[in-house]
C-alpha positions in Angstrom: 108.5 125.9 74.3 104.6 125.0 75.1 104.9 124.4 78.8 102.5 122.5 80.9 101.7 122.4 84.9 102.3 118.9 86.0 102.5 117.7 89.4 104.5 115.0 90.2 103.4 112.6 93.4 105.8 109.6 94.8 104.1 107.6 97.6 107.2 107.0 100.1 106.1 103.2 100.8 104.2 101.9 98.8 107.3 102.8 96.6 105.2 104.3 93.0 105.0 107.6 90.8 102.2 108.9 89.2 101.6 112.5 87.0 98.6 114.5 88.0 98.0 118.4 85.6 96.1 119.5 88.9 96.2 118.9 92.6 92.5 117.9 92.2 93.2 114.9 89.8 95.9 114.0 92.4 92.3 112.8 94.6 90.7 111.5 91.7 93.2 108.9 91.8 94.5 108.7 95.6 92.6 109.2 99.2 94.0 112.0 101.1 95.2 108.6 103.6 97.9 108.3 101.0 98.9 111.3 100.4 98.8 112.1 103.6 97.2 115.7 103.3 93.6 116.9 102.9 93.0 118.4 99.4 92.2 122.2 101.1 95.4 122.0 102.7 97.6 120.9 99.6 95.5 123.7 97.6 96.3 126.6 100.1 99.8 125.0 101.0 101.2 127.6 98.2 102.3 124.9 95.3 104.1 126.5 92.8 106.6 126.0 90.0 109.5 124.4 91.5 108.0 123.8 94.7 107.7 120.6 96.9 106.1 119.5 99.7 106.9 116.8 102.5 104.3 114.3 104.5 104.5 111.5 105.6 103.8 109.2 103.2 104.2 110.9 100.3 106.3 113.3 98.1 104.7 116.1 96.2 106.1 118.4 93.7 105.2 121.0 90.6 107.0 121.6 87.8 106.4 122.5 84.3 106.4 119.4 81.5 108.7 121.3 78.1 107.0 120.3 75.1 107.4 121.3 71.8 105.6 123.8 69.3 106.0 120.9 66.4 103.8 118.5 68.0 106.5 115.4 66.6 
């Protein structure tokens, strides 16, 4: 099985979900105000597989997307 990092961002008040491949990609789409944490702070928060970070505006979780090796 092939695994790819995925970061799920749930905006609490807007009730919207976004999925990203990196922390930097989050800030290409959303602002620091929307997420409730600066990019620098989130990069230094120690996110790893299975971890989550809660702000007043968003729930951010990092996990792994499991894919088939066959590409079917």
